[in-house]
TIMARSE-357751 format. One record per residue (C-alpha): residue number from 1; residue in one letter; x negated, z, y negated. Coordinates in Angstrom, 3 decimals, decimal comma. Example, Ala and Ser with C-alpha at 12.3 -4.5 7.8 and 13.67 -1.06 7.14 Angstrom:
# residues 2
+-----+------+----------+----------+----------+
| pos | code |        X |        Z |        Y |
+-----+------+----------+----------+----------+
|   1 |    a |  -12,300 |    7,800 |    4,500 |
|   2 |    s |  -13,670 |    7,140 |    1,060 |
+-----+------+----------+----------+----------+
//
This chain:
# residues 99
+-----+------+----------+----------+----------+
| pos | code |        X |        Z |        Y |
+-----+------+----------+----------+----------+
|   1 |    m | -200,796 |  227,830 | -120,127 |
|   2 |    k | -204,163 |  227,253 | -118,455 |
|   3 |    l | -204,190 |  227,076 | -114,652 |
|   4 |    l | -206,720 |  226,836 | -111,855 |
|   5 |    c | -205,388 |  224,438 | -109,223 |
|   6 |    l | -207,020 |  224,267 | -105,790 |
|   7 |    d | -206,037 |  221,686 | -103,206 |
|   8 |    v | -205,083 |  223,066 |  -99,791 |
|   9 |    p | -205,500 |  220,663 |  -96,849 |
|  10 |    q | -202,498 |  220,714 |  -94,549 |
|  11 |    p | -202,739 |  221,013 |  -90,748 |
|  12 |    g | -203,905 |  217,729 |  -89,268 |
|  13 |    a | -205,308 |  216,429 |  -92,557 |
|  14 |    s | -208,644 |  214,640 |  -92,307 |
|  15 |    l | -210,864 |  212,474 |  -94,472 |
|  16 |    e | -209,743 |  209,494 |  -92,386 |
|  17 |    k | -206,106 |  210,222 |  -93,205 |
|  18 |    y | -206,983 |  210,685 |  -96,901 |
|  19 |    q | -208,791 |  207,348 |  -97,172 |
|  20 |    p | -205,790 |  204,987 |  -97,632 |
|  21 |    h | -204,610 |  207,101 | -100,589 |
|  22 |    m | -207,869 |  207,650 | -102,457 |
|  23 |    q | -207,662 |  204,836 | -105,019 |
|  24 |    d | -204,120 |  205,806 | -105,947 |
|  25 |    e | -205,190 |  209,462 | -105,991 |
|  26 |    a | -207,949 |  208,685 | -108,510 |
|  27 |    r | -205,581 |  206,582 | -110,644 |
|  28 |    h | -203,023 |  209,379 | -110,657 |
|  29 |    a | -205,681 |  211,929 | -111,667 |
|  30 |    w | -206,743 |  209,639 | -114,511 |
|  31 |    q | -203,141 |  209,364 | -115,739 |
|  32 |    m | -202,775 |  213,152 | -115,629 |
|  33 |    y | -206,060 |  213,494 | -117,543 |
|  34 |    k | -204,895 |  211,050 | -120,205 |
|  35 |    g | -201,559 |  212,872 | -120,333 |
|  36 |    g | -203,256 |  216,186 | -121,108 |
|  37 |    i | -202,315 |  217,965 | -117,874 |
|  38 |    i | -205,763 |  217,802 | -116,278 |
|  39 |    r | -208,372 |  219,316 | -118,590 |
|  40 |    d | -211,271 |  219,414 | -116,106 |
|  41 |    i | -211,655 |  218,308 | -112,509 |
|  42 |    y | -214,475 |  219,176 | -110,132 |
|  43 |    f | -215,441 |  218,421 | -106,551 |
|  44 |    r | -215,562 |  221,593 | -104,512 |
|  45 |    q | -218,967 |  222,429 | -103,086 |
|  46 |    d | -217,703 |  224,586 | -100,189 |
|  47 |    r | -215,571 |  221,863 |  -98,550 |
|  48 |    p | -214,091 |  218,455 |  -99,374 |
|  49 |    g | -211,526 |  218,793 | -102,122 |
|  50 |    v | -211,050 |  219,405 | -105,810 |
|  51 |    a | -210,601 |  222,206 | -108,290 |
|  52 |    i | -208,593 |  221,299 | -111,372 |
|  53 |    i | -208,264 |  223,157 | -114,640 |
|  54 |    a | -204,807 |  222,157 | -115,837 |
|  55 |    e | -202,640 |  222,783 | -118,853 |
|  56 |    a | -198,875 |  223,131 | -118,347 |
|  57 |    a | -195,927 |  225,079 | -119,714 |
|  58 |    s | -195,615 |  227,119 | -116,523 |
|  59 |    v | -196,845 |  227,459 | -112,956 |
|  60 |    e | -193,697 |  225,639 | -111,833 |
|  61 |    a | -194,388 |  222,729 | -114,207 |
|  62 |    a | -197,948 |  222,451 | -112,908 |
|  63 |    k | -196,750 |  222,522 | -109,286 |
|  64 |    a | -194,234 |  219,769 | -110,043 |
|  65 |    a | -196,949 |  217,605 | -111,615 |
|  66 |    l | -199,401 |  218,245 | -108,759 |
|  67 |    a | -196,735 |  217,369 | -106,188 |
|  68 |    e | -196,864 |  213,793 | -107,533 |
|  69 |    f | -200,420 |  213,218 | -106,264 |
|  70 |    p | -200,368 |  210,632 | -103,451 |
|  71 |    l | -202,063 |  213,008 | -100,986 |
|  72 |    a | -199,426 |  215,638 | -101,713 |
|  73 |    k | -196,615 |  213,094 | -101,320 |
|  74 |    a | -198,138 |  212,073 |  -97,972 |
|  75 |    g | -198,057 |  215,707 |  -96,832 |
|  76 |    l | -201,847 |  215,910 |  -96,544 |
|  77 |    i | -202,425 |  218,555 |  -99,218 |
|  78 |    s | -200,573 |  221,258 | -101,082 |
|  79 |    w | -201,773 |  223,224 | -104,076 |
|  80 |    e | -202,647 |  226,799 | -104,914 |
|  81 |    v | -201,923 |  227,307 | -108,610 |
|  82 |    i | -203,445 |  230,325 | -110,332 |
|  83 |    p | -202,437 |  231,125 | -113,932 |
|  84 |    l | -205,367 |  232,060 | -116,160 |
|  85 |    g | -205,481 |  234,162 | -119,306 |
|  86 |    a | -208,014 |  235,021 | -121,945 |
|  87 |    f | -210,662 |  237,558 | -120,992 |
|  88 |    t | -209,789 |  240,457 | -123,252 |
|  89 |    n | -212,176 |  243,124 | -122,003 |
|  90 |    w | -215,024 |  242,191 | -124,338 |
|  91 |    e | -214,238 |  245,184 | -126,558 |
|  92 |    s | -214,910 |  247,597 | -123,721 |
|  93 |    l | -218,537 |  246,453 | -123,797 |
|  94 |    f | -218,869 |  247,739 | -127,339 |
|  95 |    a | -216,899 |  250,985 | -126,940 |
|  96 |    p | -218,693 |  254,200 | -127,853 |
|  97 |    g | -220,954 |  255,328 | -125,009 |
|  98 |    n | -221,430 |  251,795 | -123,639 |
|  99 |    a | -224,105 |  250,665 | -126,079 |
+-----+------+----------+----------+----------+
//
């Protein structure tokens, strides 16, 4: 299952509070990438944070994996996990009357 995972800063979180965890955070992300859970990772452009495209058996499995990030363990972030599916409406573009 493909998932969009967005970090959610918790009340009181700040870049200063993130700083002691950042090297471990990057190492953990690398391990998840090598393990096939993280497929893509991006810096958000609207605020500090990341957007991850993940692969997991379920939303619950993804949440369990994301909970192991050091910032999550420190209570500084949580995660919004959105399951994604194939876009199947292509055929409607080619239906009679839509040409």
